[in-house]
Structures are given as structure tokens and as C-alpha cells.
C-alpha positions in Angstrom: 6.8 5.9 10.0 7.0 8.5 12.8 8.5 6.9 15.9 7.9 8.4 19.3 10.5 7.4 21.9 8.5 8.1 25.1 10.7 9.0 28.0 13.6 8.9 25.5 16.2 11.1 27.3 18.0 8.3 29.1 20.7 6.1 27.8 18.6 3.4 26.2 16.0 5.8 24.8 18.7 8.0 23.3 20.4 4.9 21.7 17.1 3.7 20.2 16.4 7.2 18.9 19.9 7.4 17.4 19.5 4.0 15.6 16.1 4.8 14.2 17.2 8.3 13.0 20.3 6.7 11.5 18.0 4.3 9.6 16.1 7.3 8.1 13.0 7.2 10.3 11.3 10.4 11.6 12.0 10.3 15.3 10.3 12.3 18.0 11.9 12.1 21.5 9.4 12.6 24.3 9.9 13.8 27.8 8.0 15.5 30.6 9.4 18.8 29.3 10.1 20.1 25.8 13.5 21.5 26.8 14.7 18.2 28.1 13.4 16.3 25.0 15.0 18.8 22.6 18.3 18.5 24.5 18.2 14.8 23.8 17.3 15.4 20.1 20.3 17.7 19.9 22.5 14.9 21.3 21.3 12.6 18.5 22.2 15.2 15.9 25.6 15.7 17.5 26.2 12.0 16.9 24.7 11.7 13.4 24.7 15.2 12.0 22.0 17.8 11.4 20.5 16.0 8.4 18.6 13.4 10.4 15.0 13.8 11.3 14.7 14.1 15.1 13.1 16.5 17.4 11.9 16.8 21.0 8.4 17.2 22.4 6.4 16.5 25.5 5.5 12.9 25.9 1.8 13.4 25.1 2.5 15.4 21.9 5.1 12.8 20.8 2.5 10.0 21.4 -0.2 11.9 19.4 2.0 12.4 16.4 3.9 9.1 16.2 2.7 5.9 14.4 4.9 3.6 16.6 5.7 4.3 20.2 8.7 3.1 22.2 8.6 3.2 26.0 12.1 3.7 27.6 11.5 4.7 31.2 12.6 3.2 34.5 10.1 0.9 36.2 9.1 3.5 38.8 8.1 6.0 36.1 6.3 3.4 33.9 2.7 3.8 35.2 2.6 7.6 35.4 4.2 7.9 31.9 1.7 5.5 30.4 -1.3 7.2 32.0 -0.1 10.6 30.6 -0.3 9.2 27.0 -3.2 6.8 27.4 -5.6 8.3 24.9 -2.9 9.1 22.3 -1.6 5.5 22.5 -4.9 3.9 21.7 -4.7 1.6 18.6 -0.9 2.1 18.2 1.9 -0.4 18.6 3.9 0.4 21.8 7.3 -1.3 22.1 7.9 -1.6 25.9 11.6 -1.8 26.8 10.9 -1.4 30.5 13.2 -3.5 32.7 11.7 -4.6 36.0 15.1 -4.4 37.7 16.4 -3.4 41.1 20.0 -2.2 41.8 22.1 -4.4 44.1 24.5 -3.2 46.7 27.2 -2.6 44.0 24.8 -0.3 42.2 24.2 -2.4 39.1 20.6 -3.4 38.2 21.0 -7.1 38.2 18.1 -8.2 40.4 14.8 -9.0 38.7 11.6 -7.7 40.3 8.5 -10.0 40.0 5.4 -8.0 39.2 1.8 -8.9 40.0 0.9 -8.5 36.3 3.5 -11.1 35.3 5.9 -8.7 33.6 6.5 -5.0 32.9 5.0 -5.4 29.4 1.9 -7.0 30.7 1.5 -4.2 33.2 1.7 -1.7 30.3 -1.1 -3.6 28.5 -3.2 -3.5 31.6 -2.7 0.3 31.9 -3.2 0.8 28.2 -5.9 -1.8 27.2 -6.4 -0.1 23.8 -2.8 0.0 22.8 -0.9 -2.9 21.0 1.8 -3.6 23.5 4.9 -5.5 22.4 7.8 -6.4 24.6 10.9 -5.3 22.7 14.5 -4.0 23.0 15.0 -5.4 26.5 18.2 -7.2 25.7 20.1 -4.7 23.5 22.4 -2.5 25.6 22.6 1.2 25.2 26.3 0.8 24.4 25.5 -1.4 21.4 22.9 1.1 20.3 25.3 4.1 20.5 28.1 2.3 18.7 26.8 3.7 15.4 29.8 2.8 13.2 29.1 -0.9 13.4 26.4 -3.5 13.3 24.7 -4.8 16.5 25.5 -8.4 17.2 22.2 -9.2 19.0 18.7 -10.4 18.2 15.7 -8.3 19.3 13.3 -10.7 21.1 9.7 -9.5 20.9 6.4 -10.8 22.1 2.8 -9.5 22.0 -0.8 -10.5 21.4 -1.4 -8.5 18.2 0.1 -10.3 15.2 -0.5 -7.4 12.8 1.3 -5.0 15.1 4.3 -7.4 15.4 4.4 -7.7 11.6 4.3 -3.9 11.3 7.2 -3.2 13.6 9.4 -6.1 12.6 10.8 -4.5 9.4 11.2 -1.2 11.1 13.3 -2.7 13.9 15.3 -4.7 11.4 16.4 -1.5 9.7 18.9 -1.3 12.6 22.1 -2.9 11.1 22.7 -6.4 12.5 19.5 -6.7 14.4 17.1 -9.6 13.7 13.7 -9.8 15.2 12.6 -13.0 16.9 8.9 -13.3 17.6 8.6 -15.3 20.8 4.8 -15.5 20.9 2.2 -13.9 23.1 2.7 -11.2 25.7 2.8 -13.8 28.5 6.4 -14.6 27.3 7.5 -11.1 28.3 8.6 -12.2 31.7 11.1 -14.6 30.1 12.5 -11.9 27.8 12.7 -9.4 30.6 14.6 -11.9 32.9 17.3 -12.2 30.3 18.3 -8.6 30.9 19.8 -8.9 34.4 21.6 -12.1 33.2 23.3 -10.1 30.4 24.1 -7.2 32.7 25.8 -9.7 35.1 27.7 -11.4 32.3 28.9 -8.0 31.0 30.1 -7.1 34.5 31.9 -10.4 34.9 33.6 -10.1 31.5 34.3 -6.4 31.8 32.2 -5.7 28.7 29.3 -3.4 27.7 28.3 -5.2 24.5 27.2 -8.7 25.5 23.9 -9.7 23.8 21.9 -12.7 22.7 21.5 -14.6 19.5 19.0 -17.4 18.8 20.4 -20.0 16.5 19.2 -23.0 14.5 15.7 -21.7 13.7 16.2 -22.0 10.0 17.2 -25.7 10.2 13.6 -27.0 9.9 12.8 -25.0 6.8 
């Protein structure tokens, strides 16, 4: 699989790129400029070594070449970024990690923003009707992703309307050590998953941590 991390130069995008590259995937980091994308790719190699497969490209080129797309941009950049890759994203799984958050007075993004579409992931699906949008990676912090010497103690909650796309991306996500994918259902559940993010940020602040996550327990008891 070739994985395109669209807008992947920020902390979360860089962390996702690091973890997929560490798992042996072919990673393309996208950005508005090649130089910025390649700088991010060089950062990944600085963490993992030159042997990993990671390179930078403009967002559109990354979207054209990749089999799976991961969107990691701030909410204000979501629409413009998606429109720039619209044709290239058609028919492909797009993991949307966009957090509809607003910074509070203290500067931390702990306030959830209600969107007319219901969630950031649903807005992505409305903008890209031919893509297979999956809400994912909202609740795994960049600090967990960048701690490459250990496993991540967190589930990856996903939701989406295309069952085949979810089945395709699940084993790829689970190549990240410690991560278990939990399918939460259709894309309408994205608003619930996205609202967990500011809760976790607030808990991390209160407990002076950067690694707080979420685990779903007991699902195997009925089997």
C-alpha cells in the first residue's frame, strides 16, 4: 500500500507518517509545496533512519499516487485541501483525522465546534462524494505517535459508510504496534468520535500528561 498523508507536515500528520513508515509502508507526505513536504519526510528519516520509504510531494501528486489517503489538516484548511485533491481522491479510502476544535483562552484546543454537516468527516464526504471517507485517528495524540520505541496504548475508533474500505484500512492501521481498530458504524457516528478528542486533551492537561488515550473493553465477552 502507498499511503498519502495529505497536509502531513504538522505534528499529527508527521506522527502518522512516522508510524506507517516504521511499519514498512510506502509513505508520501503531501503539502502545498514540495519543499515543505520533503522537509517533513526528512524529519521522518531523522527519527527512523534512511532505510524507510518516505518522500514528499504536493498534495495533489500525493493523492494521485497513494492507495490510501490520510487527511491531517486543521479545520480551517479542510475544505480547500480537499477541493485541491478532489479528482485524485475519487474511489479511494480517505481517513479523516480533522478535529473540529477551537482554542480556548489558555490556547489549548479543548472546545468542540458543531458543524452544519454533523461532523468534520461528514463534511469531507460532502466535499468528496466519490471518496470513501472514514473518520479515524482523532483520538491518538501526536506524542503517542512519535514515541516510536514503544506501543501505543490506545484504540483507533473509526466509522464510515463503506464496509469494504473499512475492511481494507483496518489491518493497515493495526500494523502500528498496540493499536486496535474499533469499527463504530456509519459515518454519522463521527461526531461522537470527534467529541472525544477535546475530552482527552482536557484530561491530559489536568493530569500533566501528553499520552492519554482511550480503550474500549469487554467487546469480546459475547463471543
